[in-house]
C-alpha positions as CSV (number, residue, x, y, z in Angstrom):
1,M,-3.2,24.3,10.0
2,S,-5.2,20.6,9.9
3,S,-3.4,18.0,10.7
4,N,-4.4,14.3,9.2
5,Y,-3.8,11.3,11.1
6,R,-4.5,7.6,10.0
7,I,-6.3,4.5,11.9
8,A,-6.5,0.9,11.3
9,V,-9.5,-1.0,12.3
10,A,-9.9,-5.1,13.9
11,S,-13.7,-4.8,12.5
12,K,-15.3,-7.7,10.1
13,K,-18.2,-6.0,8.1
14,G,-16.0,-2.5,8.7
15,V,-19.3,-1.5,11.3
16,K,-18.1,-1.9,14.7
17,V,-14.2,-2.7,16.1
18,D,-14.7,-6.2,16.9
19,V,-11.9,-8.3,16.0
20,H,-9.0,-9.6,17.9
21,F,-5.6,-8.0,17.1
22,G,-4.3,-11.6,16.9
23,L,-7.1,-13.0,14.5
24,A,-6.5,-9.4,11.6
25,D,-6.2,-11.0,8.6
26,H,-7.1,-7.5,7.7
27,F,-7.9,-3.3,9.1
28,H,-10.5,-1.2,7.8
29,V,-8.2,2.3,7.5
30,F,-9.6,5.6,8.2
31,E,-7.7,8.7,7.0
32,F,-9.0,12.4,9.8
33,N,-8.0,15.8,9.8
34,S,-8.4,17.5,13.0
35,E,-11.3,20.4,10.9
36,G,-13.6,16.9,11.3
37,E,-13.3,15.9,8.0
38,C,-13.0,12.1,7.7
39,K,-12.7,9.5,5.4
40,Y,-12.4,6.0,4.3
41,L,-9.6,5.4,2.3
42,G,-10.0,1.3,2.4
43,P,-9.6,-2.4,3.9
44,R,-5.5,-3.0,3.6
45,Q,-5.0,-6.9,4.8
46,T,-2.6,-7.6,6.8
47,T,-1.8,-11.3,7.7
48,A,-3.4,-12.6,11.2
49,A,-0.3,-12.2,13.7
50,C,-1.6,-15.5,15.3
51,L,-1.4,-17.9,13.7
52,A,-0.7,-21.7,15.0
53,S,2.3,-21.6,13.9
54,C,2.7,-17.9,15.7
55,C,1.5,-18.5,18.9
56,S,3.2,-21.9,20.1
57,G,6.5,-21.9,18.0
58,G,8.3,-18.5,18.8
59,N,7.8,-16.1,15.3
60,E,5.7,-13.6,16.9
61,E,8.0,-10.8,16.9
62,K,7.9,-11.8,12.8
63,A,4.5,-11.6,12.6
64,F,4.5,-9.1,14.7
65,C,6.8,-7.3,12.9
66,S,4.6,-7.7,9.7
67,V,1.6,-6.8,10.8
68,V,2.9,-2.9,11.7
69,G,3.9,-3.0,8.1
70,K,1.4,-3.4,6.6
71,L,-0.1,0.1,9.3
72,A,3.3,1.9,8.6
73,D,0.9,5.1,7.8
74,V,-1.2,5.0,10.6
75,Q,-1.2,6.7,13.7
76,A,-3.8,3.9,15.9
77,I,-4.7,1.1,15.7
78,F,-8.2,-0.1,17.4
79,V,-9.1,-3.7,17.9
80,S,-11.7,-5.8,20.7
81,K,-8.3,-7.4,22.2
82,I,-4.8,-8.0,22.0
83,G,-2.0,-9.6,23.9
84,E,0.3,-7.5,26.2
85,G,3.2,-9.1,24.2
86,A,2.0,-7.9,21.4
87,A,0.4,-4.6,22.6
88,N,4.2,-4.2,23.6
89,Y,5.7,-4.7,20.7
90,I,3.6,-2.6,18.3
91,E,3.3,0.5,20.5
92,G,7.1,0.7,20.1
93,H,7.1,1.3,17.4
94,G,5.9,4.5,17.2
95,K,1.7,3.1,17.1
96,H,-0.8,3.2,20.1
97,V,-3.3,0.6,20.6
98,Y,-7.1,0.7,21.9
99,E,-9.7,-1.9,23.5
100,T,-12.8,-1.4,22.2
101,T,-16.0,-2.5,21.0
102,A,-17.3,0.3,19.9
103,P,-18.8,1.6,16.2
104,I,-17.1,3.0,14.3
105,E,-18.7,6.4,13.4
106,P,-18.9,7.5,17.0
107,L,-15.6,5.7,17.6
108,I,-14.4,8.4,15.0
109,H,-16.3,11.1,16.2
110,N,-15.2,10.6,19.4
111,I,-11.6,10.8,18.4
112,I,-12.0,14.3,17.0
113,Q,-14.3,15.6,19.3
114,T,-12.1,14.8,23.1
115,R,-9.2,15.2,20.0
116,L,-7.5,11.1,21.9
117,Y,-4.8,12.4,18.8
118,E,-4.0,15.3,21.0
119,T,-4.4,14.0,24.4
120,D,-1.9,10.6,23.8
121,K,0.3,12.8,21.2
122,W,0.0,10.7,17.5
123,Q,2.2,11.9,15.1
124,P,0.6,13.1,12.3
125,H,0.4,11.6,9.3
126,T,2.5,13.3,6.6
127,N,1.6,12.1,2.5
128,N,4.6,12.0,2.1
């Protein structure tokens, strides 16, 4: 039986992972299954977590919570960089975070080939 997984990718143009988590105002969301089928679900608008007031005003948790809420249905988030506090917050809310600057298509192919979702124990997405 095939399981579905969703990832969010911080990317300017949807070609490669090239945006820092805190600066991402949108994420590209992809759904794939263990049989190798993949579809692009489209961009997901968010508010950049690291606004000037966030980084200096102590509002980090509120900003991180907003992004996690917008990406509630994804199991993993791929970014070019992420700070330790943001990564800990996101992982504490059941998501896996990965830093990379890979092109998206080979990245997804690699996730499926290596079965990263099994190795890192992602919880499958349900369409409920």
